[in-house]
C-alpha positions, -999 to +999 in steps of 0.1 A: +000+000+000+012+035-009+024+055+021-001+083+016-030+058+017-017+042+048-015+076+065-050+084+054-064+052+068-045+058+101-059+093+102-095+080+097-090+054+125-077+081+148-109+102+141-130+072+150-110+065+182-111+102+191-073+107+188-078+139+169-043+152+172-030+119+159-056+122+130-042+157+122-007+144+120-015+114+099-038+134+075-011+161+071+014+134+061-011+119+037-017+152+020+021+158+016+026+124+000-006+120-021+001+126-058-016+158-071-034+140-099-054+120-073-080+148-069-108+126-054-083+111-029-071+145-020-107+157-015-113+128+009-082+136+028-090+173+031-126+164+040-115+142+069-089+168+080-119+192+083-138+167+104-108+164+128-104+202+130-142+206+137-141+180+164-112+198+181-133+230+179-113+248+153-139+259+127-118+282+106-092+255+097-121+230+092-138+254+067-105+259+049-100+221+047-135+216+034-129+244+008-097+226-003-117+194-006-142+212-027-114+225-050-104+189-056-140+176-060-166+201-069-195+178-059-179+160-031-185+159+007-165+192+012-189+211-011-219+194+005-209+203+041-200+239+032-234+244+015-252+230+046-232+252+070-230+284+051-257+285+023-260+323+024-229+334+042-206+321+014-223+345-010-219+375+014-182+365+020-177+363-018-192+397-022-171+411+005-139+396-011-149+410-045-154+445-031-122+445-012-102+433-042-118+459-066-115+487-041-079+480-035-073+480-073-090+514-075-070+529-047-038+515-061-044+533-093-051+566-076-023+591-070-038+601-037-044+565-027-077+573-010-113+581-016-116+619-013-154+625-012-187+609-005-197+613-041-166+595-053-173+567-028-209+563-040-198+563-076-171+536-070-193+514-050-221+517-075-197+507-103-184+477-083-220+468-075-229+467-112-200+443-119-210+422-088-245+417-102-232+407-135-210+381-118-239+367-099-262+366-130-235+348-150-233+319-126-195+319-129-190+313-092-212+282-090-191+253-079-159+272-074-139+269-042-127+301-024-092+302-039-107+298-075-132+326-068-104+349-056-085+343-089-117+352-108-122+384-087-086+395-094-089+388-131-120+411-135-109+445-146-132+474-139-125+505-160-125+529-131-127+567-139-096+582-121-100+619-114-066+628-101-048+627-134-026+657-140-022+671-174+010+691-170-008+724-171+008+757-163+000+778-133-022+801-153-045+772-159-053+769-122-086+783-109-088+807-079-087+778-054-054+766-068-069+734-083-060+724-118-087+727-144-083+697-168-097+717-196-107+753-205-140+764-219-139+797-238-172+814-241-176+837-271-194+869-262 
């Protein structure tokens, strides 16, 4: 028997006998030794790792383990347990992550590096919201694990309207407040 399978079976036995620390140790070794192309086996290992973490009272690592299980097997036990535990929360977590990624992208592109008015904030959040609705309507997130969703969120490029672009204007093109006017309108009298 391959060493990763032996470690997996030892880990499962430890869960049954309530030796949860032993289970974590065996399952970690199983993950390290399991060939990457064995997705269904990896999904089972991560699922059981999540069980051990949950029984120890560590929900955050349990959820991450089940999410890894879901990455390896979209319709497996990891996906099933996550959908039972967090049917609505996963969507709000996805929305939160999408907004954070897009807002960071917007702020990275701004010279000032911050939102400078309530109107600007409203406009940026409205724009991000439009994209979020399109993502939800497309169904692209269905069956994706958290790490895959993050990759999708980072790949989406919103064409943000940056307002702090300087045009190399001379001082005579400033208004009375010292702000640069990006263009001049001449009115013929």
